[in-house]
Every structure is written in C-alpha cells, then in structure tokens.
C-alpha positions in Angstrom: 144.9 119.9 8.1 145.3 118.5 11.6 144.8 120.6 14.7 147.7 120.6 17.2 147.1 121.3 20.9 149.8 122.9 23.0 150.0 122.1 26.7 150.0 125.4 28.7 152.8 126.4 31.0 152.1 126.8 34.7 150.5 130.1 35.6 153.5 131.0 37.9 156.0 130.5 35.1 158.0 133.8 34.7 158.1 133.4 30.9 154.3 133.1 30.7 153.8 136.1 33.0 156.1 138.2 30.7 154.2 137.0 27.6 150.9 137.9 29.3 152.2 141.4 30.1 153.2 141.8 26.5 149.8 140.7 25.3 148.1 143.0 27.8 150.2 145.9 26.6 149.1 145.3 23.0 145.5 144.9 24.1 145.6 148.1 26.0 147.0 149.9 22.9 144.3 148.4 20.7 141.4 149.1 23.1 142.8 152.6 23.8 142.6 153.3 20.1 139.1 152.1 20.0 138.2 154.5 22.8 139.9 157.3 20.9 138.0 156.4 17.8 134.7 156.5 19.7 135.5 160.0 21.0 136.4 161.1 17.5 133.0 160.0 16.2 131.3 162.0 19.0 133.3 165.1 18.3 132.7 164.7 14.6 128.9 164.6 15.2 128.6 167.5 17.6 131.5 169.7 16.3 129.4 172.1 14.2 127.1 172.6 17.2 129.7 173.7 19.6 132.6 175.2 17.5 132.7 178.6 16.1 133.2 179.4 12.4 136.9 180.1 12.8 137.7 176.9 14.6 135.6 174.9 12.1 137.7 176.4 9.3 140.9 175.5 11.1 139.7 172.0 11.9 138.6 171.3 8.3 142.1 172.1 7.0 143.6 170.1 9.9 141.5 167.1 9.0 143.0 167.1 5.5 146.5 167.5 6.8 145.9 164.7 9.3 145.0 162.3 6.5 148.4 162.9 5.0 150.0 162.4 8.5 148.4 159.0 8.7 150.0 158.0 5.4 153.4 159.2 6.7 153.0 157.1 9.8 152.2 154.0 7.7 155.3 154.6 5.6 157.6 155.7 8.5 156.2 154.3 11.7 155.2 150.8 10.3 157.4 150.3 7.3 160.5 152.2 8.4 160.6 154.4 5.3 161.3 158.0 6.5 159.7 160.1 3.8 159.4 163.8 3.2 157.6 163.3 -0.1 154.0 163.0 1.0 153.7 166.8 0.9 154.4 166.7 -2.8 151.5 164.3 -3.4 149.2 166.4 -1.2 150.2 169.5 -3.3 149.7 167.6 -6.6 146.1 166.8 -5.5 145.5 170.4 -4.5 146.8 171.7 -7.8 144.7 169.1 -9.6 141.6 170.9 -8.2 143.1 174.4 -8.7 144.3 173.9 -12.3 141.2 172.1 -13.6 138.7 174.5 -11.9 140.7 177.6 -12.9 141.4 176.8 -16.6 138.5 174.4 -17.3 135.7 175.5 -15.1 133.5 173.9 -12.5 131.1 171.1 -13.4 130.5 167.5 -12.7 132.7 166.5 -15.6 135.5 168.7 -14.5 135.2 167.4 -10.9 135.6 163.8 -12.2 138.6 165.0 -14.3 140.2 166.7 -11.3 139.7 163.7 -9.0 141.1 161.4 -11.7 144.1 163.6 -12.2 144.7 163.8 -8.4 144.8 160.0 -8.3 146.5 159.2 -11.6 149.3 161.8 -11.4 150.2 161.1 -7.8 150.2 157.4 -8.4 152.4 157.8 -11.5 154.9 160.1 -9.7 154.9 157.7 -6.7 155.6 154.7 -8.9 158.5 156.5 -10.5 159.8 157.6 -7.1 159.5 154.1 -5.7 161.2 152.6 -8.7 164.1 155.0 -8.3 164.2 154.6 -4.5 163.7 150.9 -3.9 165.9 149.3 -6.5 167.9 146.3 -5.4 170.7 147.3 -3.1 169.4 150.8 -2.4 169.9 152.0 1.1 167.1 153.5 3.3 169.1 156.7 3.4 169.0 156.9 -0.4 165.3 156.4 -0.4 164.8 159.2 2.2 167.0 161.5 0.1 164.9 160.8 -3.0 161.8 161.7 -1.1 163.5 164.9 0.1 164.3 165.9 -3.5 160.7 165.4 -4.8 159.0 168.3 -3.0 161.9 170.6 -3.7 161.8 169.9 -7.5 158.0 170.1 -7.6 157.9 173.4 -5.8 160.4 174.8 -8.3 158.2 173.6 -11.2 155.1 175.2 -9.7 157.1 178.5 -9.2 158.2 178.3 -12.8 154.7 177.7 -14.2 153.9 181.4 -14.7 150.3 182.3 -15.1 149.3 178.7 -15.6 150.2 177.6 -12.0 150.1 181.2 -10.5 153.8 181.1 -9.8 154.6 182.1 -6.2 151.1 183.5 -5.7 149.4 180.3 -6.5 145.8 180.0 -7.8 142.9 181.7 -6.1 139.3 182.7 -6.7 138.4 179.6 -8.8 134.8 178.2 -8.5 134.4 175.2 -6.3 131.8 173.3 -4.3 129.2 175.5 -2.7 129.0 173.8 0.7 128.6 175.2 4.2 131.3 175.0 6.8 129.3 172.4 8.7 129.0 170.2 5.6 132.8 170.5 4.9 133.5 169.7 8.5 131.5 166.5 8.3 133.0 165.5 4.9 136.6 166.1 6.0 136.1 164.6 9.4 134.4 161.5 7.9 137.2 161.1 5.4 139.8 161.3 8.1 137.9 158.8 10.3 137.5 156.4 7.4 141.2 156.6 6.3 142.4 156.2 9.9 140.0 153.3 10.6 140.9 151.4 7.5 144.6 152.0 8.1 144.2 150.7 11.7 142.5 147.5 10.4 145.2 147.1 7.8 148.3 147.5 10.1 146.7 145.1 12.6 145.9 142.4 10.0 148.1 139.5 8.9 149.1 141.3 5.7 149.8 144.6 7.5 152.2 142.9 9.8 154.4 142.4 6.8 155.2 146.1 7.0 156.6 145.7 10.5 158.6 142.7 9.3 160.1 144.9 6.5 160.9 147.6 9.1 162.5 145.1 11.5 164.5 142.9 9.0 164.2 143.5 5.3 166.9 140.9 4.5 164.9 138.1 6.3 161.8 139.1 4.4 163.7 138.6 1.1 164.8 135.2 2.2 161.1 134.4 2.9 160.2 135.1 -0.7 158.7 138.5 -0.1 159.6 141.1 -2.8 160.1 144.0 -0.4 160.8 146.5 -3.1 157.5 145.7 -4.8 155.6 145.9 -1.5 157.1 149.3 -0.7 156.4 150.6 -4.2 152.7 149.5 -4.0 152.4 151.0 -0.5 153.9 154.3 -1.7 151.5 154.4 -4.7 148.5 153.8 -2.5 149.5 156.3 0.2 150.3 158.9 -2.5 146.9 158.5 -4.0 145.3 159.0 -0.6 147.4 162.1 0.0 146.5 163.3 -3.4 142.8 163.0 -2.6 143.3 164.8 0.7 145.0 167.6 -1.3 142.1 167.7 -3.7 139.7 168.1 -0.8 141.9 170.9 0.7 142.1 172.7 -2.7 138.4 172.4 -3.2 137.5 173.6 0.3 140.0 176.5 0.6 139.7 177.8 -3.0 143.5 178.6 -2.8 146.5 176.5 -3.8 150.1 177.6 -3.5 153.5 176.0 -4.0 154.0 175.8 -0.2 151.4 172.9 -0.2 153.8 170.7 -2.1 157.0 172.0 -0.5 159.7 170.7 1.8 158.5 172.6 4.8 155.2 170.9 4.9 156.9 167.6 4.4 159.1 168.3 7.5 156.0 169.4 9.4 154.3 166.1 8.7 157.3 164.3 10.2 157.1 166.5 13.3 153.4 165.8 13.7 153.9 162.1 13.5 156.8 162.1 15.9 155.0 164.3 18.4 151.8 162.3 18.3 153.4 158.9 18.4 155.1 157.1 15.5 153.6 153.8 14.7 150.2 154.5 16.4 148.1 155.9 13.6 145.9 158.0 15.9 149.0 159.7 17.3 149.7 161.6 14.1 146.1 162.6 13.9 146.2 164.0 17.4 149.6 165.7 16.7 148.4 167.3 13.4 145.2 168.6 15.0 146.8 170.0 18.1 149.6 171.7 16.3 147.4 173.2 13.5 144.8 174.5 16.0 147.5 175.8 18.3 149.3 177.5 15.4 146.1 179.1 14.2 145.4 180.7 17.6 148.9 181.5 18.8 150.7 182.4 15.6 149.0 185.8 15.4 149.8 186.9 18.9 153.3 185.4 19.1 154.4 184.5 15.6 158.1 184.1 16.4 157.7 182.7 19.9 155.3 180.1 18.7 157.8 178.7 16.2 160.3 178.5 19.1 157.7 176.9 21.4 156.9 174.3 18.7 160.6 173.5 18.1 161.2 173.2 21.9 158.2 170.9 22.2 159.4 168.7 19.4 162.9 168.4 21.0 161.4 167.7 24.5 159.1 164.9 23.1 161.9 163.3 21.2 164.2 163.3 24.3 161.7 162.6 27.0 158.9 160.7 25.2 160.5 159.1 22.2 157.4 157.1 21.5 155.2 160.3 21.3 152.2 161.5 23.2 149.7 158.7 22.5 151.5 156.0 24.6 151.5 158.5 27.5 147.8 159.3 27.1 146.9 155.6 27.0 148.5 154.9 30.4 145.2 155.6 32.3 143.5 152.9 30.2 145.4 150.0 31.7 142.3 148.8 33.5 141.0 147.8 30.0 143.7 145.2 29.7 142.6 141.7 28.6 144.2 138.6 27.4 145.2 138.6 23.8 144.1 135.5 21.8 146.9 133.3 20.3 146.3 131.5 17.1 145.5 127.8 17.1 148.3 125.7 15.6 147.2 123.6 12.7 149.3 121.0 10.8 149.6 121.7 7.1 149.7 118.8 4.7 152.8 118.9 2.6 152.4 115.7 0.6 154.1 112.4 0.8 157.7 111.7 0.0 156.8 110.4 -3.5 154.8 113.5 -4.3 157.6 115.8 -3.2 160.3 113.9 -5.2 161.2 115.5 -8.5 163.0 114.1 -11.5 165.6 116.9 -11.6 168.4 117.4 -9.0 167.6 119.8 -6.2 170.9 121.6 -6.5 173.4 121.9 -9.4 176.5 124.1 -9.2 179.0 124.2 -12.1 182.2 126.2 -12.0 181.0 128.6 -9.3 183.5 131.2 -8.3 183.5 134.3 -6.0 186.2 137.0 -6.2 186.7 140.1 -4.3 189.2 141.9 -6.6 192.3 139.7 -6.6 191.1 137.7 -3.6 189.6 134.4 -4.7 187.2 133.1 -2.1 185.7 130.3 -4.2 187.2 128.7 -7.2 185.6 126.2 -9.6 183.0 124.7 -7.3 181.1 121.8 -8.8 178.4 120.4 -6.5 175.2 118.4 -7.0 172.7 117.4 -4.4 169.3 115.8 -4.5 166.2 115.2 -2.4 166.8 112.9 0.5 170.4 114.0 1.0 171.8 115.8 4.0 175.1 117.1 2.9 177.6 118.3 5.6 179.8 121.2 4.5 182.9 121.2 6.6 186.3 122.9 6.5 188.5 125.2 8.5 187.5 128.8 9.2 187.8 130.9 6.0 187.3 128.0 3.7 184.3 129.6 2.0 181.4 127.7 3.5 179.1 130.6 4.2 180.1 132.3 0.9 179.1 129.1 -0.9 175.7 129.3 0.7 175.3 132.9 -0.4 176.1 131.9 -3.9 173.4 129.3 -3.8 170.7 131.7 -2.4 171.5 135.0 -4.2 172.2 135.2 -8.0 174.2 138.4 -7.6 176.7 136.9 -5.2 178.8 134.7 -7.5 181.5 136.0 -9.9 181.3 133.1 -12.3 179.6 129.7 -12.9 176.0 128.6 -12.8 173.6 127.6 -10.1 170.3 125.7 -10.7 167.7 125.1 -8.0 165.2 122.4 -8.8 166.1 122.8 -12.5 165.7 126.6 -12.4 168.8 128.7 -13.4 169.0 131.4 -10.8 171.0 133.7 -13.1 171.3 137.1 -11.3 168.0 136.8 -9.5 167.6 138.2 -6.0 167.0 135.9 -2.9 163.2 136.4 -3.0 163.0 134.8 -6.4 165.4 132.0 -5.4 163.0 131.2 -2.6 160.2 130.6 -5.1 162.4 127.9 -6.7 162.2 126.0 -3.4 165.1 127.4 -1.4 165.1 128.1 2.4 168.1 129.5 4.2 168.9 129.6 7.9 171.7 132.1 8.8 174.5 131.6 11.3 173.1 134.2 13.7 169.3 134.2 14.5 167.7 136.2 11.7 164.2 137.0 12.9 161.7 139.9 13.4 162.5 141.1 16.9 159.5 143.3 17.6 156.9 140.7 16.4 155.6 137.8 18.3 156.5 134.2 17.6 153.1 133.6 15.9 153.5 136.7 13.8 157.0 135.6 12.7 155.8 132.2 11.7 152.8 133.6 9.8 154.9 136.0 7.8 157.2 133.1 7.0 154.3 131.4 5.2 153.3 134.5 3.2 154.2 132.9 -0.2 152.3 129.7 0.8 149.1 131.3 2.0 148.4 134.9 1.1 147.5 136.9 4.3 144.4 138.9 4.6 144.8 142.7 4.5 142.0 143.5 6.9 141.8 140.7 9.5 143.9 138.3 11.6 143.5 134.6 11.2 142.6 132.5 14.2 144.7 129.6 13.1 148.3 129.1 12.1 149.0 126.4 9.7 152.6 124.9 9.6 154.1 121.8 8.1 154.8 118.9 10.5 158.5 119.4 10.6 158.1 123.0 11.6 155.7 122.1 14.3 158.2 119.5 15.6 160.8 122.3 16.0 158.3 124.3 18.0 157.5 121.4 20.2 161.1 120.5 20.8 162.0 124.0 22.0 158.6 124.7 23.7 157.9 127.6 21.3 154.5 126.2 20.7 153.7 127.4 24.2 155.1 130.9 23.6 153.3 132.0 20.5 152.5 135.3 22.0 156.0 136.1 23.2 157.9 138.9 21.4 160.8 137.4 19.5 163.5 139.6 21.1 162.5 138.3 24.5 163.4 134.7 23.6 166.6 133.0 24.7 169.3 132.7 22.1 168.6 129.1 21.5 164.9 129.7 21.1 165.6 132.5 18.6 167.7 130.0 16.6 164.9 127.5 16.7 162.3 130.1 15.7 164.4 131.0 12.6 164.6 127.3 11.7 160.9 126.9 12.1 160.3 130.1 9.9 162.5 128.6 7.2 160.7 125.3 7.3 157.3 127.1 7.2 158.2 127.9 3.6 158.0 124.2 2.7 161.3 124.4 0.9 162.8 121.6 -1.2 166.4 122.8 -0.5 167.3 123.9 3.0 170.6 125.7 3.8 171.5 125.4 7.4 174.3 127.5 8.8 175.0 126.1 12.3 171.4 125.5 13.2 172.1 124.1 16.7 174.1 127.1 18.0 172.8 128.0 21.5 170.7 124.8 22.0 171.1 122.5 24.9 172.4 118.9 24.3 168.9 117.5 24.5 167.6 120.1 22.0 170.5 119.4 19.7 169.7 115.7 19.6 166.0 116.5 19.0 166.7 119.0 16.3 169.1 116.5 14.7 166.2 114.0 14.5 164.1 116.7 12.9 166.8 117.5 10.3 167.3 113.8 9.6 163.6 113.5 9.0 163.7 116.4 6.5 166.0 114.4 4.3 164.9 110.8 4.9 161.1 111.1 5.5 160.2 114.3 3.5 162.9 113.9 0.8 164.2 117.5 1.2 167.8 118.4 0.2 169.6 119.8 3.2 173.1 121.4 3.2 174.5 121.8 6.7 177.4 123.9 7.8 178.4 122.8 11.3 181.6 122.7 13.3 180.4 120.0 15.7 181.6 116.9 13.8 179.9 114.6 16.2 176.6 116.2 15.3 177.4 116.0 11.6 178.3 112.3 11.9 174.9 111.5 13.4 172.8 112.9 10.6 174.8 113.6 7.4 174.5 111.3 4.4 177.5 112.8 2.7 180.4 115.1 3.6 181.9 117.8 1.4 185.2 119.3 2.5 186.1 122.9 1.5 189.6 124.3 1.8 190.9 127.6 0.4 187.8 128.0 -1.7 187.9 124.6 -3.4 186.2 121.3 -2.8 189.0 119.0 -1.9 187.1 115.8 -0.9 183.7 114.2 -0.8 182.5 111.0 0.8 180.9 109.5 3.8 181.8 110.6 7.3 184.3 107.9 8.1 186.1 108.2 4.7 186.5 112.0 5.1 187.4 112.2 8.8 190.0 109.4 8.6 191.6 110.7 5.4 195.2 112.0 5.6 194.2 115.1 3.5 191.6 116.3 6.0 193.9 115.7 8.9 196.6 117.7 7.2 194.2 120.5 6.5 192.9 120.8 10.0 196.4 120.3 11.5 197.8 123.0 9.3 195.0 125.4 10.3 195.7 124.7 14.0 199.4 125.2 13.6 198.8 128.5 11.8 196.5 129.7 14.6 199.0 128.7 17.2 201.8 130.5 15.4 199.7 133.6 15.1 198.9 133.5 18.8 202.6 133.1 19.6 203.5 136.1 17.4 200.8 138.1 19.1 202.1 137.3 22.5 205.7 138.2 21.5 204.5 141.5 20.1 202.5 142.2 23.2 205.5 141.5 25.4 
C-alpha cells in the first residue's frame, strides 16, 4: 500500500471551519460521555455508603431496566429499528429464573440452567422475530408492528400458563441468591456500566458505524454488498440475549416475576426512557431510565395519578422542545473540552495489474431480458454482452428503459424474464448485496450516500466487503484503490474527510458516491449520469478517471449519460435503447450519424413539443 498525502486547505476557508466545528461537536459528545462514565464509576463505588435501603432497592431494579434501555437505543437510535419487543426478552430472562428456581430448585446447576435458558430462549425467539421482520422487501413499519405483537402474545401465554407460570399473579417466594443490597447494587451497577461501555466502544467503531449507515440509507448499504437483513437479525439476537440476562438478574434479585415484565407497557416505557434521555447517545437512555424509575418510586405513592400525567407531559415537552433528548442539553457546558478530531490517513490499496484483473469470461451477459409492469412492457428481449476494458454508453430518449435496464443488471428480482450473468455468475433472483459480491458496483442518478456520516466514514463503509471493519476500534488509515483516490483528489474531497456528507455540495456528493462505488473494487461499474452537478473542469477530470477504469484497469463500465459530447470522449461503444429495445450498437460516429437515431430523437422532440402545445391550449 502507498500512503497518500492531502494538502490542507487554508485555515480561513469556510468549508474547513465548518468541518472543524462538526469534528469539535463530535469530540465534545465523546468526551462528555467519558466524563459521564467517570461520574458513574464514582457513584457506583460510593452508592451503598450514602444511599438508604429503599433507594438502593430502587436503583438496583433501575440498573437492570437501564441495560435493556441501552439495547433499545442501539436498535432504534443507531440502527433505526423502532422496537417494542425488548420488554419481551427481558421478561423471558426473568421467567427463566422464576420458573427454574420455582419448579427445579436453587443450586449451582439450576443457576447455569436458568442462565442458559435466558440466553438460548431469547436468542431463538429473536432469531425467529428477525427472520419474520427483516425479510427482503419488508418495510420498517412492518418490523415495528412485529415487535409490538411479540410482548402482547408473550403476556397472554404467561397469563394462560396457570400454576406453572403463576398466571396473573406471577411467581413469588422462590429461593434465589442470598446477597446483600450492597452486593446487588455493585453487581447490577457493574453490569450496566460494562454493557454501556462496550456498547459505546462498539457504536463508535468502524463496524458500529455500519448501523448508522443502515439507518441512513439501507438501499445504498445493499448496493455496497452489505446484507442488511442479516446484520439486523444478528444485532437483534445479541441485544435480546443481553436483555434476557438483565431480566435474569432482575428476577434473581427481586424474587418476583409477573407477566407485566414481558408486556407491551414496559416496551413502551423503554421507548419513552430512550427518547427522554436522548436517542442515539447510549448514556441518555441510562439517565432517562434512572431518573424516571427513581422519580416514579418516590412520587407514585403520594400522587399516583398526577405522576403519570407529569410523566406524559414531560415526554411531550421533550419531544417538542428537545427532540434530541436531555443528554445533548446537559453536554452543552462541556464545550470547553472540544478538541480536533483526527482524520484517517489515506492509503492507496493495490488492486492488481490489468492482466491480473482480466478474466476469461465476459463481465456481463444479458439474454432475453424483459421487464413488464402488468401490460406495460418497459424492456423487451434485451441481449447485451460487455467485457472488461469496454466503456459502453447507453443512450436513448427519456422513457427508453435505460435506468430500468441497470436495475435488471443489479437486482435479480427486477426482471420479468431472461437471464443475467455477472462475471460468469447467474444472478437468478438474488438481491443486490449478492450481485455486488459478483463484482458489480452501481452509481445512482441522484447522489446515494449516508448523509449523517462523514466522508471518511462513508468511504470506509463502502469497503466493508473488502476489509472487514473492527467492532471495537477505529482504524487510523483509510485504504482505497487508486481510481477512487483520483476521484477524491479531483473534487478535493481528500481534504474534507471529516465533513458530514449532507454538508457537501451536490457535485461533491455525486463524486463521493462514485468514490464509494469504486472503493468496492468492482469489475462491472454501472454509472447513471455520474457527472451531474460537476463543473466543466471536474467533468473532464472525471471523464479521464472513467476512461482509465476501462483502459488501464480493465473494468467493464456501462454509462447512462445525456451529454453526448461527454459520451463521445470516453465511450468505446454506444448502445441505443428505444421503447424498451436495443435498436442499434456501434461506435459513436456510426450511431450519431445514423438516420434511425436521428428519427428517434426527432420524433421524441416533436412529441414533447406537441404535448407542450396541447398543454398551452388547455391552459388558455
């Protein structure tokens, strides 16, 4: 690998100042959380010395609830999966302790059995829930509804369990660990601190940023080769097991388990705690859960109905006035801790020579491909082959089917008939993330990026299938192939690695997406208007990069572009689409000078003009 130096912008450059403010904000947040963690350690150590028995009892239960709140925040705040089902996993863990200790007894063997059941049962139920919720094409709303059904069904099962589950009364009086309140306080507090700290390291790591990418743009993740459904199922299983262990701890400490521990109400309360504390902050849900549980314990007795009203009003007020929750507000006094965030060092990744990349099979083979929407035939009988070293320009009037053709190349479920093979691999009905593993990269017509992530984070996530990211740390280097680096240099993105993607100009967002696609080291690159929004100089430079992809690196590039002058400069072959069919192929001069192509474009222009005239007459 070769290190690449980026020349810094001037200090008074507004874009640099904005990037520094963004980095400072993230650093404030990170250091503020470190301060909060330090305070938590102090409170954990001295708590039994300053708190009374009643408060210790309340805090121990709140610690176990806070662990579950952290898992909700990982799923909702970081991954974008609004779930009510974590209460069900908490209840399963609690009942694992209650059932085993009630019907089996209390011993070391039964403790191991109860812990194993808490993990195994919750993991199995979570895997089933994930499989049902995250199948291909499922909407986020459907997944949320499924998570809502789980605690309702589980509560009914527990209520119907008769003497075995205790029905509505639950299970009480079973033998459990003989520990003091102080010991339970330290155990529960240490467990919460450990879970929150590991979760904090995870979400800040290179691997953890994938969760934010899924939240921002799940479609782009799929076209970067990331199996988002599998990621969410694994994450759900892990967080369910953690919630189950928290439930086991709660059931072992309290000596009482009831259906309410697995119910919908608790699931809703977890959402409220996360929202009040600060969604996507990890420590916010902990603070929210502790404050509300302690407040409820002290105020519910004296004002039971008013307290519920106060809690509801507080929730509405925070959502309206502080949509980010309480933690961002509490961290404002810590601005003096701001520092400069470190950007990764760009490194050139070796991708092999042209001879090493050249394969014996064609890069793309399409035979009889068709796409129908009912009786509407968008594509009909498309036969198209392309190989490494070619840059094929796909042209045609609007509505000819160019973008639909690209969808059929990149998603096995898109086409209605025919076959598509990528580098000799039949895509069958495979989803985009599997097609990417066959060597496909696709750039969309509109910039398709991760808006809340930085440029460096977007590029690192783009290389996930090339270099597996760490789950607990951030890498100090960012390795990219030379052609991706050239895109960054051309548009000066190499000097804005710390900028948030949504703050980039339209042209830079287009360039960022192109660099993300090239970071995959694809053999087939689908480019849908890659120069949209770029300046004339940038278009020329990007054109040189695209030409190098085909001629120097032997990639197969298919380009949809309305700028025929740009196509003429770089394309090795032109394919003309009209009314869903390929009507002509050849070099640029043959195609542009043909009578057929002139007729097609002239007819399209006349139709557009006629439609405009009709519209004017109707308006008058």
